[in-house]
Every structure is written in structure tokens, then in C-alpha cells.
BADRENVO-391676 format. One record per residue (C-alpha): residue number from 1; residue in one letter; x, y, z. Coordinates in Angstrom, 2 decimals. Each point is the difference from the previous one (the first is absolute). Example, Ala and Ser with C-alpha at 12.3 -4.5 7.8 and 13.67 -1.06 7.14 Angstrom:
2
nr:rest:px:py:pz
1:A:12.30:-4.50:7.80
2:S:1.37:3.44:-0.66
//
This chain:
211
nr:rest:px:py:pz
1:M:0.00:0.00:0.00
2:V:1.58:3.25:-1.17
3:I:-1.27:3.59:0.36
4:L:1.40:2.17:-2.79
5:K:-1.44:3.36:1.05
6:K:0.38:1.92:3.23
7:N:-3.17:0.37:2.06
8:G:-1.51:3.39:-0.84
9:S:1.95:0.48:-3.23
10:L:-1.57:1.45:-3.15
11:V:-0.70:-2.68:-2.62
12:F:-1.21:0.13:-3.59
13:P:-2.55:-2.14:-1.85
14:H:1.31:-3.49:-0.84
15:S:3.17:0.43:2.09
16:I:0.99:-3.17:1.86
17:L:-0.45:0.13:3.77
18:A:0.90:-3.42:1.37
19:E:0.62:-3.65:-0.73
20:G:-1.20:-2.96:2.02
21:S:-3.19:-0.76:1.89
22:Y:-1.99:3.03:1.14
23:K:-3.63:1.08:0.24
24:V:-1.29:2.36:-2.67
25:G:-1.53:3.26:1.19
26:P:-1.42:3.05:-1.84
27:G:2.10:1.32:-2.88
28:V:2.00:-3.22:-0.43
29:Y:-0.23:-2.90:-2.46
30:R:1.85:-3.32:-0.18
31:E:1.62:-1.89:-2.84
32:E:1.34:-3.39:1.10
33:N:2.11:0.81:3.08
34:K:0.57:3.67:-0.85
35:Y:-2.04:2.98:1.20
36:F:-0.50:3.23:-1.95
37:S:-1.56:3.40:0.56
38:S:-3.14:0.71:-1.99
39:L:0.16:3.77:0.54
40:L:2.12:3.00:0.96
41:G:0.19:0.18:3.75
42:F:1.81:-0.93:3.20
43:F:1.02:-3.56:0.81
44:K:-1.00:-1.52:3.33
45:K:0.71:-3.40:1.52
46:S:-2.02:-0.77:3.11
47:N:1.17:-2.09:2.93
48:D:-2.13:-2.91:-1.23
49:N:1.70:0.01:-3.45
50:I:-2.71:1.83:-1.96
51:L:1.42:2.04:-2.88
52:S:-1.86:3.17:-0.98
53:V:0.51:3.13:-2.07
54:L:-1.82:3.08:1.25
55:P:-0.96:2.56:-2.67
56:I:1.72:3.37:0.44
57:K:-3.27:1.90:0.17
58:S:-1.53:-2.31:2.57
59:T:2.69:-0.29:2.65
60:Y:1.42:2.23:2.68
61:I:3.55:1.20:-0.67
62:P:1.47:1.77:3.05
63:S:1.11:3.63:0.00
64:V:2.06:1.75:2.65
65:G:-2.34:1.77:2.40
66:D:-2.96:-2.36:-0.49
67:I:-1.98:-1.01:3.06
68:V:-0.73:-3.72:-0.25
69:I:-1.81:-2.63:2.03
70:G:2.15:-3.09:0.35
71:K:-0.02:-3.46:1.56
72:I:3.01:-1.63:1.66
73:I:0.75:-3.26:-1.85
74:E:3.55:-0.82:1.08
75:I:2.31:0.82:2.91
76:G:3.76:0.25:-0.50
77:I:2.91:0.67:2.34
78:S:-0.36:3.78:-0.03
79:S:-2.93:0.69:-2.32
80:W:-3.46:-1.06:-1.12
81:I:-1.31:-0.86:-3.47
82:V:-3.28:1.77:-0.70
83:D:-2.70:-0.81:-2.57
84:I:-1.15:3.32:-1.46
85:N:-2.29:-1.38:-2.74
86:S:2.71:0.44:-2.63
87:P:2.37:-2.16:-2.06
88:Y:2.63:1.38:2.38
89:N:0.03:-1.11:3.62
90:A:1.17:2.81:2.26
91:I:2.68:-0.02:2.69
92:L:-0.47:1.59:3.41
93:Q:3.31:0.27:1.82
94:L:0.14:0.02:3.80
95:S:1.55:3.48:-0.08
96:E:-3.18:1.27:-1.70
97:T:-2.33:-1.23:2.76
98:I:1.28:1.71:3.14
99:S:2.52:2.75:0.71
100:R:1.86:-1.44:2.99
101:P:2.96:-2.38:-0.48
102:I:-0.80:-3.71:0.35
103:D:2.26:-2.94:0.80
104:L:-1.06:-2.71:-2.48
105:A:1.40:-2.68:2.28
106:K:-2.48:0.97:2.71
107:I:-3.21:0.44:-1.95
108:D:-2.37:-2.15:-2.03
109:L:-1.26:1.98:-3.02
110:R:-3.36:-1.71:0.42
111:E:-0.48:2.08:3.14
112:I:-0.09:3.09:-2.22
113:L:-1.77:-1.32:-3.12
114:N:-1.14:-3.58:-0.54
115:L:-1.11:-1.99:-3.03
116:G:-3.40:1.16:-1.22
117:D:0.19:3.42:1.66
118:I:-1.44:2.88:-2.04
119:I:1.96:3.25:-0.19
120:V:-0.42:3.46:-1.45
121:A:3.36:0.97:-1.48
122:K:1.71:2.48:-2.30
123:V:2.22:-0.87:-2.99
124:I:3.36:1.71:0.53
125:V:2.20:-1.64:-2.66
126:F:-0.86:-1.73:-3.27
127:D:1.20:-0.55:-3.53
128:L:-0.63:-2.82:-2.45
129:T:3.28:-1.74:0.89
130:R:-0.78:-0.60:3.69
131:D:-2.88:-0.66:2.35
132:P:-1.63:3.03:1.65
133:L:1.04:1.03:3.49
134:L:-2.60:1.11:2.54
135:T:-0.14:2.01:3.21
136:I:-2.57:0.07:2.80
137:K:1.81:2.53:2.20
138:E:-2.05:3.00:-1.09
139:S:-3.24:1.25:1.53
140:K:-3.13:-2.06:-0.76
141:L:2.07:-2.93:-1.26
142:G:0.56:-3.34:1.69
143:R:-1.75:-3.23:0.94
144:V:-3.78:-0.08:-0.27
145:R:-1.23:-1.35:3.32
146:E:-3.69:-0.04:-0.90
147:G:-1.84:0.34:-3.28
148:Y:-1.06:-1.59:-3.28
149:M:2.00:-0.02:-3.23
150:L:-1.77:0.06:-3.36
151:E:1.82:-0.77:-3.24
152:F:-1.40:1.03:-3.37
153:S:0.51:-1.29:-3.50
154:K:1.67:1.76:-2.90
155:N:-3.34:1.19:-1.38
156:E:-1.27:1.54:3.21
157:S:0.59:3.62:0.96
158:L:1.17:1.14:3.42
159:N:-0.47:3.67:-0.83
160:L:-2.18:0.85:2.98
161:Y:-0.17:3.76:0.39
162:E:0.99:1.61:3.29
163:R:-3.61:0.78:0.84
164:N:-0.93:-3.68:-0.46
165:I:2.63:-0.93:2.55
166:K:-1.21:2.68:2.42
167:E:-3.55:-1.28:-0.39
168:I:1.09:-3.54:0.90
169:I:1.98:1.23:3.01
170:E:-2.76:2.22:1.35
171:K:-3.06:-2.17:-0.65
172:L:1.41:-3.49:0.39
173:K:2.56:0.65:2.76
174:C:3.13:-1.37:-1.62
175:N:3.22:1.16:-1.64
176:I:1.08:-0.65:-3.58
177:V:3.52:-0.54:-1.38
178:I:0.35:-0.24:-3.78
179:G:3.21:-1.55:-1.32
180:K:1.42:0.66:-3.44
181:N:0.16:-3.77:-0.48
182:K:-3.74:-0.67:-0.46
183:R:-0.54:-0.72:3.69
184:L:-2.12:1.79:2.52
185:L:-0.24:-0.22:3.79
186:I:-3.16:0.59:2.00
187:I:0.86:0.55:3.65
188:P:-2.82:0.08:2.59
189:K:-0.08:2.50:2.86
190:E:-2.11:0.49:3.09
191:G:-0.83:-3.71:0.06
192:K:-2.08:0.27:-3.19
193:T:-0.44:-2.65:-2.66
194:V:1.38:0.66:-3.48
195:L:-2.47:-2.15:-1.92
196:N:-1.93:2.97:-1.40
197:A:3.24:1.74:-0.95
198:I:1.19:-3.10:-1.87
199:K:-3.30:-0.19:-1.90
200:Y:0.18:3.72:-0.82
201:V:3.55:-0.18:-1.36
202:I:-0.61:-3.16:-2.04
203:R:-3.18:1.46:-1.48
204:N:1.77:3.17:-1.13
205:V:3.05:-1.83:-1.33
206:K:-2.07:-2.52:-1.93
207:R:-1.94:2.83:-1.63
208:G:3.25:1.81:-0.76
209:R:-1.33:3.30:1.26
210:S:0.67:2.62:2.62
211:K:-2.48:2.56:1.23
//
């Protein structure tokens, strides 16, 4: 089994991606034991050996300064790997989580962020030759301790106007965080349920409209 393209790299129609035994995902076709891209897009190999090509217009490509909603998927020695709904997994280094010095020999990174944790982060470094780097040290960033994450497809709009968000906050007693990466957080406050807020957001996104 051989992967011929780097995860997240730009590929062209009919370019070869891999050889061996893999599962075929969107944007990929197979001829004998070889796998090819059927479109122009970004190559992605999942952990369960599914090969996909994500169309350029349908996928999130990070930009420096973007606020994103991510999920911790791997813990390293001094950093975390974060799924940001992109062909590129992001890296959150320990130095970008807290300001005080930490002795790695005396701390378990899982005590700070564990697998499956949801974070609100900012992209601080990115180019097409390397994975994006994140920070959570700034105000309003960090681990989400309570809330619900919604993820939307390529054809759904997250262009909720500011007054829509204020309406949700005031009437439905919750906060809203919109990530650039097609994810949205609904965070309850004052012990309120967020069910009505979830229904409101989904209804407006599905209709592709903002008031």
C-alpha cells in the first residue's frame, strides 16, 4: 500500500493518488489497484484508509486570522492535532495554550485538552506547504466546556447577520460562535436549553437566508 500524494495537497483530474488496497471516497476512482482523482481539489486520506478529493470550492482552506472550531483528534508529546473540517489537520502547540512555563515531564497533556475536546481557536500560521498552527491564548478562545457544535455542508450558508445572532442570544438565552470552517457553536447560558436555538439556526441555514 503506497500513498503518492501528501494529505491536503492539491491534485488534478486523473492524477494518481495511491496504489494498494484502500476505500474509495468522493472525488476518487479506482483502476485495478491504482486510485486516481476525478476532479481538481485537495487530497485527503482518513484514518480508516478512505481516499477522497475535496473540490476547491467546497472545502475550507485556512487563512491566518481565521477563527475556527476544532476537535482534538490526537495528542503528541508537546502538541495536539486538531480536526478543523479541512484537508489540513491543524497543530496546537503547548506554548499556544497557556502563558506560564510548563515542565513536560511533570504534566499530562490530557489534563489540559483531551481527545474529543472542542476548542475555539485562531489560525496564526499557514501556507500550502505545512499544516496550520493554532492558538487559544487570546480572549474568547479555548476549550468549550458546554455547548453544541453544528457542522454544515458545502452547499449551506453560515452567513447569519449580526442581528440574527443578537436575536438568538436575547430570545433563546444562548451564545453563538461561528467558525470560518463551516462549524457553529451554540452555548447555553442561565441554565436554558438550546433546542430552539438549534432549530432556528438549522432552519435559516437550510433556507440559505438571513434576515
